[in-house]
Each structure stands twice: as C-alpha cells, then as structure tokens.
LONUGU-781830 format. One record per residue (C-alpha): residue number from 0; x, y, z. Coordinates in pm, whole numbers, plus 50000, padded with zeros to 5 digits. Layout:
<rs>
+-----+-------+-------+-------+
:   k :     X :     Y :     Z :
+-----+-------+-------+-------+
: NUM :     X :     Y :     Z :
...
+-----+-------+-------+-------+
</rs>
This chain:
<rs>
+-----+-------+-------+-------+
:   k :     X :     Y :     Z :
+-----+-------+-------+-------+
:   0 : 12264 : 53786 : 02236 :
:   1 : 12099 : 53437 : 02205 :
:   2 : 12354 : 53128 : 02134 :
:   3 : 12236 : 52940 : 01828 :
:   4 : 12289 : 52578 : 01821 :
:   5 : 12227 : 52376 : 01508 :
:   6 : 12102 : 51997 : 01510 :
:   7 : 12222 : 51906 : 01851 :
:   8 : 12251 : 51522 : 01916 :
:   9 : 12041 : 51376 : 02161 :
:  10 : 12314 : 51316 : 02424 :
:  11 : 12320 : 51698 : 02455 :
:  12 : 11956 : 51770 : 02507 :
:  13 : 11958 : 51727 : 02889 :
:  14 : 12275 : 51958 : 02913 :
:  15 : 12096 : 52221 : 02693 :
:  16 : 11779 : 52194 : 02921 :
:  17 : 11974 : 52356 : 03218 :
:  18 : 11889 : 52695 : 03356 :
:  19 : 12103 : 52979 : 03472 :
:  20 : 12148 : 52986 : 03820 :
:  21 : 12377 : 53086 : 04094 :
:  22 : 12581 : 52854 : 04316 :
:  23 : 12308 : 52653 : 04516 :
:  24 : 12521 : 52575 : 04792 :
:  25 : 12586 : 52942 : 04864 :
:  26 : 12240 : 53028 : 04799 :
:  27 : 12085 : 52773 : 05051 :
:  28 : 12358 : 52885 : 05313 :
:  29 : 12244 : 53269 : 05253 :
:  30 : 11853 : 53194 : 05263 :
:  31 : 11870 : 52953 : 05572 :
:  32 : 12065 : 53249 : 05773 :
:  33 : 11783 : 53477 : 05658 :
:  34 : 11529 : 53250 : 05763 :
:  35 : 11659 : 53190 : 06105 :
:  36 : 11710 : 53549 : 06180 :
:  37 : 11346 : 53595 : 06102 :
:  38 : 11258 : 53335 : 06350 :
:  39 : 11442 : 53455 : 06615 :
:  40 : 11414 : 53822 : 06583 :
:  41 : 11058 : 53855 : 06427 :
:  42 : 10963 : 54212 : 06325 :
:  43 : 11327 : 54362 : 06427 :
:  44 : 11484 : 54126 : 06186 :
:  45 : 11215 : 54225 : 05863 :
:  46 : 11307 : 54603 : 05990 :
:  47 : 11685 : 54530 : 05968 :
:  48 : 11663 : 54303 : 05656 :
:  49 : 11450 : 54559 : 05433 :
:  50 : 11708 : 54820 : 05500 :
:  51 : 11977 : 54586 : 05392 :
:  52 : 11844 : 54437 : 05106 :
:  53 : 11569 : 54724 : 04995 :
:  54 : 11762 : 55043 : 05119 :
:  55 : 11467 : 55143 : 05313 :
:  56 : 11358 : 55071 : 05692 :
:  57 : 10965 : 55097 : 05687 :
:  58 : 10795 : 55296 : 05950 :
:  59 : 10558 : 55010 : 05985 :
:  60 : 10494 : 54655 : 05829 :
:  61 : 10135 : 54655 : 05808 :
:  62 : 09982 : 54862 : 05560 :
:  63 : 09693 : 55056 : 05706 :
:  64 : 09323 : 55065 : 05581 :
:  65 : 09349 : 55415 : 05468 :
:  66 : 09667 : 55388 : 05254 :
:  67 : 09485 : 55109 : 05049 :
:  68 : 09167 : 55312 : 05011 :
:  69 : 09370 : 55592 : 04877 :
:  70 : 09538 : 55364 : 04646 :
:  71 : 09209 : 55393 : 04391 :
:  72 : 09260 : 55777 : 04338 :
:  73 : 09629 : 55693 : 04240 :
:  74 : 09525 : 55460 : 03936 :
:  75 : 09406 : 55591 : 03593 :
:  76 : 09043 : 55527 : 03496 :
:  77 : 09165 : 55354 : 03188 :
:  78 : 09381 : 55112 : 03360 :
:  79 : 09115 : 55052 : 03612 :
:  80 : 08888 : 54931 : 03342 :
:  81 : 09143 : 54708 : 03210 :
:  82 : 09204 : 54557 : 03548 :
:  83 : 08804 : 54525 : 03549 :
:  84 : 08823 : 54300 : 03242 :
:  85 : 09117 : 54107 : 03367 :
:  86 : 08963 : 54048 : 03689 :
:  87 : 08632 : 53944 : 03518 :
:  88 : 08786 : 53683 : 03320 :
:  89 : 09014 : 53531 : 03583 :
:  90 : 08718 : 53514 : 03814 :
:  91 : 08503 : 53324 : 03546 :
:  92 : 08786 : 53064 : 03458 :
:  93 : 08870 : 52984 : 03813 :
:  94 : 08528 : 52982 : 03931 :
:  95 : 08471 : 52691 : 03697 :
:  96 : 08738 : 52495 : 03856 :
:  97 : 08526 : 52449 : 04198 :
:  98 : 08302 : 52137 : 04141 :
:  99 : 08098 : 51945 : 04393 :
: 100 : 08206 : 51581 : 04386 :
: 101 : 07937 : 51284 : 04373 :
: 102 : 07903 : 51032 : 04675 :
: 103 : 08003 : 50703 : 04527 :
: 104 : 07889 : 50400 : 04649 :
: 105 : 08188 : 50172 : 04599 :
: 106 : 08009 : 49853 : 04747 :
: 107 : 07629 : 49819 : 04849 :
: 108 : 07626 : 49987 : 05180 :
: 109 : 07974 : 50158 : 05134 :
: 110 : 07972 : 50517 : 05034 :
: 111 : 08276 : 50747 : 04954 :
: 112 : 08310 : 51136 : 04887 :
: 113 : 08514 : 51427 : 04906 :
: 114 : 08444 : 51771 : 05007 :
: 115 : 08656 : 52091 : 04926 :
: 116 : 08761 : 52285 : 05248 :
: 117 : 08939 : 52615 : 05197 :
: 118 : 09260 : 52675 : 05375 :
: 119 : 09211 : 52920 : 05667 :
: 120 : 09491 : 53124 : 05611 :
: 121 : 09693 : 53185 : 05281 :
: 122 : 10006 : 53403 : 05243 :
: 123 : 10093 : 53548 : 04897 :
: 124 : 10384 : 53683 : 04780 :
: 125 : 10392 : 53986 : 04536 :
: 126 : 10732 : 54062 : 04351 :
: 127 : 10792 : 54426 : 04344 :
: 128 : 11150 : 54491 : 04289 :
: 129 : 11247 : 54573 : 03926 :
: 130 : 10863 : 54549 : 03853 :
: 131 : 10555 : 54596 : 04044 :
: 132 : 10354 : 54258 : 03947 :
: 133 : 09991 : 54385 : 04025 :
: 134 : 09882 : 54116 : 03784 :
: 135 : 10015 : 53830 : 04025 :
: 136 : 09781 : 53983 : 04297 :
: 137 : 09465 : 53891 : 04078 :
: 138 : 09620 : 53562 : 03986 :
: 139 : 09643 : 53469 : 04335 :
: 140 : 09390 : 53639 : 04552 :
: 141 : 09097 : 53573 : 04302 :
: 142 : 09114 : 53200 : 04328 :
: 143 : 09188 : 53203 : 04685 :
: 144 : 08868 : 53430 : 04734 :
: 145 : 08665 : 53203 : 04522 :
: 146 : 08803 : 52914 : 04692 :
: 147 : 08632 : 53087 : 05041 :
: 148 : 08986 : 53123 : 05227 :
: 149 : 08895 : 53339 : 05559 :
: 150 : 09220 : 53498 : 05523 :
: 151 : 09433 : 53614 : 05265 :
: 152 : 09743 : 53800 : 05352 :
: 153 : 10003 : 53960 : 05122 :
: 154 : 10345 : 54034 : 05157 :
: 155 : 10536 : 54269 : 04901 :
: 156 : 10871 : 54472 : 04937 :
: 157 : 10830 : 54855 : 04965 :
: 158 : 10992 : 55114 : 04738 :
: 159 : 11313 : 55338 : 04824 :
: 160 : 11055 : 55555 : 05018 :
: 161 : 10884 : 55272 : 05229 :
: 162 : 10560 : 55297 : 05008 :
: 163 : 10379 : 54986 : 04827 :
: 164 : 10306 : 55061 : 04474 :
: 165 : 09932 : 55184 : 04446 :
: 166 : 09848 : 54929 : 04166 :
: 167 : 09933 : 54627 : 04409 :
: 168 : 09725 : 54796 : 04686 :
: 169 : 09429 : 54862 : 04440 :
: 170 : 09421 : 54516 : 04301 :
: 171 : 09467 : 54363 : 04645 :
: 172 : 09178 : 54543 : 04762 :
: 173 : 08963 : 54463 : 04452 :
: 174 : 09057 : 54061 : 04453 :
: 175 : 08950 : 54043 : 04815 :
: 176 : 09304 : 54058 : 05029 :
: 177 : 09237 : 54086 : 05408 :
: 178 : 09606 : 54232 : 05501 :
: 179 : 09901 : 54365 : 05331 :
: 180 : 10254 : 54381 : 05479 :
: 181 : 10588 : 54569 : 05356 :
: 182 : 10809 : 54258 : 05345 :
: 183 : 10996 : 54139 : 05035 :
: 184 : 11240 : 53856 : 04937 :
: 185 : 11321 : 53534 : 05181 :
: 186 : 11246 : 53731 : 05479 :
: 187 : 10880 : 53775 : 05374 :
: 188 : 10858 : 53399 : 05300 :
: 189 : 11001 : 53336 : 05641 :
: 190 : 10772 : 53578 : 05815 :
: 191 : 10464 : 53405 : 05678 :
: 192 : 10614 : 53068 : 05728 :
: 193 : 10675 : 53110 : 06099 :
: 194 : 10496 : 53440 : 06213 :
: 195 : 10606 : 53721 : 06359 :
: 196 : 10472 : 53972 : 06591 :
: 197 : 10297 : 54163 : 06318 :
: 198 : 10275 : 53923 : 06037 :
: 199 : 10065 : 53623 : 06092 :
: 200 : 10163 : 53232 : 06023 :
: 201 : 10006 : 53126 : 05694 :
: 202 : 09926 : 52760 : 05647 :
: 203 : 10022 : 52768 : 05274 :
: 204 : 10246 : 53012 : 05076 :
: 205 : 10183 : 53130 : 04731 :
: 206 : 10379 : 53333 : 04457 :
: 207 : 10675 : 53360 : 04224 :
: 208 : 10992 : 53526 : 04296 :
: 209 : 11370 : 53532 : 04225 :
: 210 : 11599 : 53223 : 04320 :
: 211 : 11632 : 53375 : 04686 :
: 212 : 11251 : 53340 : 04713 :
: 213 : 11239 : 53020 : 04544 :
: 214 : 11500 : 52873 : 04789 :
: 215 : 11310 : 53029 : 05102 :
: 216 : 10989 : 52855 : 05003 :
: 217 : 11159 : 52516 : 04936 :
: 218 : 11336 : 52532 : 05279 :
: 219 : 11028 : 52646 : 05474 :
: 220 : 10833 : 52367 : 05311 :
: 221 : 11100 : 52109 : 05450 :
: 222 : 10992 : 52286 : 05802 :
: 223 : 10614 : 52212 : 05776 :
: 224 : 10469 : 52500 : 05550 :
: 225 : 10299 : 52414 : 05260 :
: 226 : 10372 : 52610 : 04923 :
: 227 : 10207 : 52625 : 04591 :
: 228 : 10474 : 52514 : 04342 :
: 229 : 10848 : 52585 : 04256 :
: 230 : 10814 : 52919 : 04079 :
: 231 : 11128 : 53099 : 03992 :
: 232 : 11290 : 53296 : 03743 :
: 233 : 11043 : 53339 : 03428 :
: 234 : 11106 : 53152 : 03103 :
: 235 : 10954 : 53088 : 02762 :
: 236 : 10996 : 52822 : 02490 :
: 237 : 10866 : 52907 : 02157 :
: 238 : 10823 : 52646 : 01887 :
: 239 : 10787 : 52825 : 01522 :
: 240 : 10823 : 52770 : 01159 :
: 241 : 10837 : 52956 : 00830 :
: 242 : 10465 : 53052 : 00860 :
: 243 : 10537 : 53226 : 01175 :
: 244 : 10583 : 53611 : 01212 :
: 245 : 10946 : 53685 : 01314 :
: 246 : 10867 : 54007 : 01469 :
: 247 : 10575 : 53820 : 01666 :
: 248 : 10813 : 53563 : 01797 :
: 249 : 11077 : 53820 : 01879 :
: 250 : 10815 : 54013 : 02085 :
: 251 : 10749 : 53698 : 02271 :
: 252 : 11093 : 53606 : 02343 :
: 253 : 11159 : 53984 : 02496 :
: 254 : 10836 : 53950 : 02704 :
: 255 : 10989 : 53716 : 02907 :
: 256 : 11360 : 53840 : 02904 :
: 257 : 11253 : 54168 : 03034 :
: 258 : 11135 : 53992 : 03342 :
: 259 : 11483 : 53979 : 03506 :
: 260 : 11854 : 53905 : 03425 :
: 261 : 11798 : 53530 : 03538 :
: 262 : 11503 : 53470 : 03289 :
: 263 : 11564 : 53251 : 02996 :
: 264 : 11390 : 53218 : 02685 :
: 265 : 11404 : 52939 : 02400 :
: 266 : 11344 : 52937 : 02032 :
: 267 : 11295 : 52603 : 01852 :
: 268 : 11281 : 52621 : 01495 :
: 269 : 11369 : 52415 : 01161 :
: 270 : 11452 : 52703 : 00965 :
: 271 : 11821 : 52868 : 00977 :
: 272 : 11695 : 53153 : 00761 :
: 273 : 11400 : 53219 : 01008 :
: 274 : 11610 : 53206 : 01314 :
: 275 : 11840 : 53465 : 01158 :
: 276 : 11510 : 53696 : 01085 :
: 277 : 11404 : 53645 : 01459 :
: 278 : 11746 : 53736 : 01598 :
: 279 : 11747 : 54042 : 01408 :
: 280 : 11416 : 54153 : 01496 :
: 281 : 11495 : 54061 : 01862 :
: 282 : 11792 : 54300 : 01857 :
: 283 : 11603 : 54572 : 01701 :
: 284 : 11287 : 54514 : 01940 :
: 285 : 11537 : 54495 : 02245 :
: 286 : 11704 : 54853 : 02177 :
: 287 : 11379 : 55010 : 02200 :
: 288 : 11274 : 54861 : 02534 :
: 289 : 11301 : 55060 : 02881 :
: 290 : 11415 : 54735 : 03045 :
: 291 : 11643 : 54667 : 02754 :
: 292 : 11954 : 54596 : 02983 :
: 293 : 11788 : 54355 : 03163 :
: 294 : 11645 : 54186 : 02853 :
: 295 : 12000 : 54196 : 02674 :
: 296 : 12144 : 54016 : 02978 :
: 297 : 11865 : 53750 : 03005 :
: 298 : 11928 : 53663 : 02631 :
: 299 : 12282 : 53601 : 02711 :
: 300 : 12151 : 53284 : 02893 :
: 301 : 11914 : 53220 : 02611 :
: 302 : 11941 : 52955 : 02316 :
: 303 : 11802 : 52937 : 01968 :
: 304 : 11821 : 52564 : 01848 :
: 305 : 11769 : 52411 : 01517 :
: 306 : 11598 : 52099 : 01453 :
: 307 : 11506 : 51863 : 01182 :
: 308 : 11131 : 51847 : 01240 :
: 309 : 10852 : 52004 : 01455 :
: 310 : 10805 : 51664 : 01593 :
: 311 : 11184 : 51675 : 01725 :
: 312 : 11110 : 52025 : 01875 :
: 313 : 10799 : 51916 : 02061 :
: 314 : 11008 : 51647 : 02194 :
: 315 : 11277 : 51869 : 02328 :
: 316 : 11024 : 52091 : 02454 :
: 317 : 10870 : 51819 : 02695 :
: 318 : 11211 : 51748 : 02795 :
: 319 : 11284 : 52096 : 02870 :
: 320 : 10915 : 52150 : 03057 :
: 321 : 10891 : 52501 : 03008 :
: 322 : 10695 : 52753 : 03214 :
: 323 : 10531 : 52882 : 02922 :
: 324 : 10501 : 52719 : 02574 :
: 325 : 10414 : 52900 : 02256 :
: 326 : 10332 : 52695 : 01943 :
: 327 : 10345 : 52943 : 01676 :
: 328 : 10323 : 52704 : 01364 :
: 329 : 10096 : 52623 : 01070 :
: 330 : 09964 : 52323 : 01261 :
: 331 : 09959 : 52414 : 01622 :
: 332 : 09678 : 52191 : 01732 :
: 333 : 09857 : 51887 : 01585 :
: 334 : 10154 : 51964 : 01811 :
: 335 : 09946 : 52053 : 02132 :
: 336 : 09848 : 51703 : 02119 :
: 337 : 10195 : 51598 : 02187 :
: 338 : 10257 : 51829 : 02486 :
: 339 : 10320 : 51633 : 02798 :
: 340 : 10520 : 51888 : 03016 :
: 341 : 10435 : 52260 : 03023 :
: 342 : 10293 : 52499 : 03250 :
: 343 : 10071 : 52688 : 03010 :
: 344 : 10045 : 52648 : 02655 :
: 345 : 09971 : 52905 : 02373 :
: 346 : 09843 : 52784 : 02031 :
: 347 : 09873 : 53002 : 01725 :
: 348 : 10011 : 53316 : 01621 :
: 349 : 09801 : 53559 : 01803 :
: 350 : 09807 : 53366 : 02143 :
: 351 : 10081 : 53574 : 02289 :
: 352 : 10199 : 53496 : 02637 :
: 353 : 10130 : 53844 : 02753 :
: 354 : 09777 : 53742 : 02736 :
: 355 : 09797 : 53477 : 02987 :
: 356 : 10020 : 53722 : 03206 :
: 357 : 09718 : 53944 : 03229 :
: 358 : 09370 : 53891 : 03097 :
: 359 : 09279 : 53564 : 02918 :
: 360 : 09169 : 53437 : 03248 :
: 361 : 09417 : 53161 : 03282 :
: 362 : 09666 : 53159 : 03573 :
: 363 : 10003 : 53287 : 03520 :
: 364 : 10168 : 53158 : 03843 :
: 365 : 10322 : 52845 : 03690 :
: 366 : 10598 : 52582 : 03766 :
: 367 : 10980 : 52665 : 03622 :
: 368 : 11287 : 52521 : 03611 :
: 369 : 11155 : 52193 : 03471 :
: 370 : 10889 : 52134 : 03734 :
: 371 : 10621 : 52132 : 03484 :
: 372 : 10723 : 51753 : 03438 :
: 373 : 10558 : 51704 : 03787 :
: 374 : 10361 : 52004 : 03883 :
: 375 : 10069 : 52208 : 03743 :
: 376 : 10023 : 52558 : 03776 :
: 377 : 09812 : 52747 : 04053 :
: 378 : 09464 : 52694 : 04037 :
: 379 : 09115 : 52749 : 04270 :
: 380 : 09203 : 52383 : 04388 :
: 381 : 09554 : 52477 : 04519 :
: 382 : 09355 : 52689 : 04780 :
: 383 : 09148 : 52412 : 04917 :
: 384 : 09173 : 52082 : 05127 :
: 385 : 09044 : 51775 : 05000 :
: 386 : 08879 : 51589 : 05269 :
: 387 : 08756 : 51240 : 05224 :
: 388 : 08433 : 51103 : 05424 :
: 389 : 08304 : 50732 : 05380 :
: 390 : 08022 : 50566 : 05528 :
: 391 : 07942 : 50215 : 05592 :
: 392 : 07615 : 50075 : 05688 :
: 393 : 07522 : 49736 : 05810 :
: 394 : 07517 : 49558 : 05468 :
: 395 : 07824 : 49724 : 05392 :
: 396 : 08019 : 49587 : 05660 :
: 397 : 07876 : 49242 : 05590 :
: 398 : 08005 : 49242 : 05237 :
: 399 : 08361 : 49437 : 05292 :
: 400 : 08424 : 49296 : 05644 :
: 401 : 08563 : 48944 : 05518 :
: 402 : 08778 : 49136 : 05243 :
: 403 : 08924 : 49362 : 05510 :
: 404 : 08973 : 49069 : 05774 :
: 405 : 09166 : 48889 : 05502 :
: 406 : 09409 : 49155 : 05385 :
: 407 : 09465 : 49262 : 05735 :
: 408 : 09564 : 48907 : 05847 :
: 409 : 09790 : 48892 : 05545 :
: 410 : 09979 : 49203 : 05687 :
: 411 : 09979 : 49064 : 06010 :
: 412 : 09784 : 49354 : 06148 :
: 413 : 09561 : 49162 : 06417 :
: 414 : 09425 : 49502 : 06561 :
: 415 : 09307 : 49625 : 06207 :
: 416 : 09159 : 49257 : 06176 :
: 417 : 08967 : 49270 : 06512 :
: 418 : 08805 : 49639 : 06425 :
: 419 : 08622 : 49435 : 06159 :
: 420 : 08574 : 49088 : 06324 :
: 421 : 08399 : 49248 : 06665 :
: 422 : 08157 : 49453 : 06449 :
: 423 : 08078 : 49124 : 06221 :
: 424 : 08010 : 48945 : 06552 :
: 425 : 07793 : 49193 : 06706 :
: 426 : 07569 : 49163 : 06380 :
: 427 : 07558 : 48783 : 06423 :
: 428 : 07455 : 48809 : 06780 :
: 429 : 07156 : 49057 : 06694 :
+-----+-------+-------+-------+
</rs>
C-alpha cells in the first residue's frame, strides 16, 4: 500500500519527487542493442524481436485494409457512439489551436510572419500490451489530421495470435491514420526512426510507452529523429482537503495505478484523518479491480504526504511536476492560479482524470517524470513546423541597414556587413 509521510522537511522534498525506475545504465544498453538490431536487419529484426518480447511471430507487419475495414463489425454500437462523442470533443478542442498569425511590420518596410506547415510523415506509437490504448489513437491521430499531415503511420504490438485489437484499428480509421503496422516496444520506435523494408521512416515520433519505449525515443532523438515529449509511465498527484470525497480521491489514485506496475500516484493533504479514509477506500476499491495486482504493485511505489497547508501542497506539486494534477479542494481556483508545472490540471471534485484520458477533448499525451517543468502536452501545434518569413523593401533596408552594419561590425563579421552595405550603395547610385 501507499507509504504515508508526515510533514517532511523541505530538504527531503527533492528525494520524495523521485520516480520508480529500473537501472538506467542497464536499460540504455538493452535499448541501444534493440535499436542497432533493427537498424541493421530491418523487418527481419522486427519479426525476431516480436517473437522474443510479444510471444508471437506476425505473419506480416502491415495490417491490410480488409482487416481495418472488418474492425468496425467487431466494435459494439454503444461503444462506437461513445467514441464518436470523444472524437468530436477532441476535434473541437484541437481545431481551436490552429490560428493564422498576422504579418507584423517591425519597422517601416520590414515585415515578418510565421506560417504553419504540417510535418510530412508522423509516426504514432500506441501501447497495446496489458491494455489496448485505443483512446491514445484518437489523442494523436486527430490533431495530426487537423494539422494536415499527409502521412500518419501507426505502430502497435500484436496479441499472442498476431492480431491488433479491433478498437485500435477502428479508432485509427476514424481518426485518419494512413498505415498501421504490427510492431511494439523499443523495436517499433527504431523502425519508425530508421525505416525498414516495410515500415517507412517517420519525420517525428509520438506516443507514450513503458521505460523501454521512452528510452528508445530519447536515443533516436540523439540520432536526428524528432519526438513529441518524454512520456513514460503514468502518474497522478492529487491535492485534497476535508471537503473532498475519499471515494472519489481513491478512485482517481487507482485509475492511474492500474496503468502499470511502474506507475506512481501521490496524495497530498493536510488531514491525517482524511488520509486514513482515502487509504481505506483505496484498499477496498483496489480489491474489486480486474487489474488489482498491477494497481497494488504500483501503490507500493506511491506516497501519501501530509503538509501543513494547501499552499505547501501546491509548492510540492510544482516541484514534483506531475503528468496529471487533480485539485479537489474547497478552493480549487485559488490553487490553480499557483500551478507552474503540470501536464494537465483537473479542478474540482467532479473533474476526474479519466475525463481527460477519454472524452473531455484535452490531450492525454503528457510529459512525465518531472518533465512538465519544461514541456507541455501534445497539441495540434506539435504536428506542424513554424516557418518564419520576412520581407524587406527599399525603405526598410535604408532604415534597418545602418543598424545591421554596426552590429555585424561589432561581431567582426565583415561578410554580414557587406551584404547590407552593397545594397545601400546600390540605392545611393540609383
């Protein structure tokens, strides 16, 4: 069960913010070997690694269109309706993020502007090991489609029979994915980073995963393939007070704990009595979950911390920088104004994290392991390149030219200065 810590000194806070993880040196070596194998052997390595890690050797890597079309018949109509609602909300929210920027005249005759250009080919990774995350298909493919990406490829691990979950196939079709491949883990990241005989090289890779996937993304980024964000094992931090409902809080803790044994959940509160109620309710609810063994293992790596005030809670939260932050207090708006580091914030007792995971419209692909201190979550803008344009006319170069000459000369870059001087002299001669 969760470890309870009472009123820790600030000198301990950094230590308490550490996430559970396996030995990174060993992890890096293992993942690097997988990447190297895929780089050298291509499809052959993917078949071998699938057999080794997934327990199945796929008949083929690319999912045929007929299999994708057939998936619709394997999804219940009620679930299709639910997916349609989520799809609409995700589309609404992410469509609002594309804005045409104005042309700015910085000086008379000098105009600057930016234009959003979609990335040509994006690669989406969808975990499918202990749970088929079809919701992540929507969260990644919808903004990619809205951004206008011509090619949206998707890799996801097959089951023991070599099949892809029909929900993943159905959502991929609904959201605009152009090609789907049976490949999981670090080897799938390698395939999209380097390209194989079957899987094309992607310009940018998106998607969450376990520590192997996260490490693979970090390593391919060093070799020139762009990635979205560091998104590893899931986590939630909840700030609650005496006005919170212990059963609500417990359910939110478990909703993240059931993701994986390496997930981490944190409860911050000022009431010892409330903590006891939440822990009792967490134990009770955990025993009812089909994935209780996973959740209970994750809770062993999790913490309940008592602080003197909710202001102290939010200060610790900003240091921890959680993937998900739930503020379930009597004054959530006041504390929300103090948030400086979090992937996605949920305000009030009815704003469960599950809403963000599925259907509120906000994206659930978020930075983990403290990376929310410097990264935001995936958005439509993640799928475009911002290209800057500038245009200078005669008046502009006459006004700005002398400024550029002085600055270039101060940096001892005579070629830069000459590029301006020669233009100014041509105007004088005219």
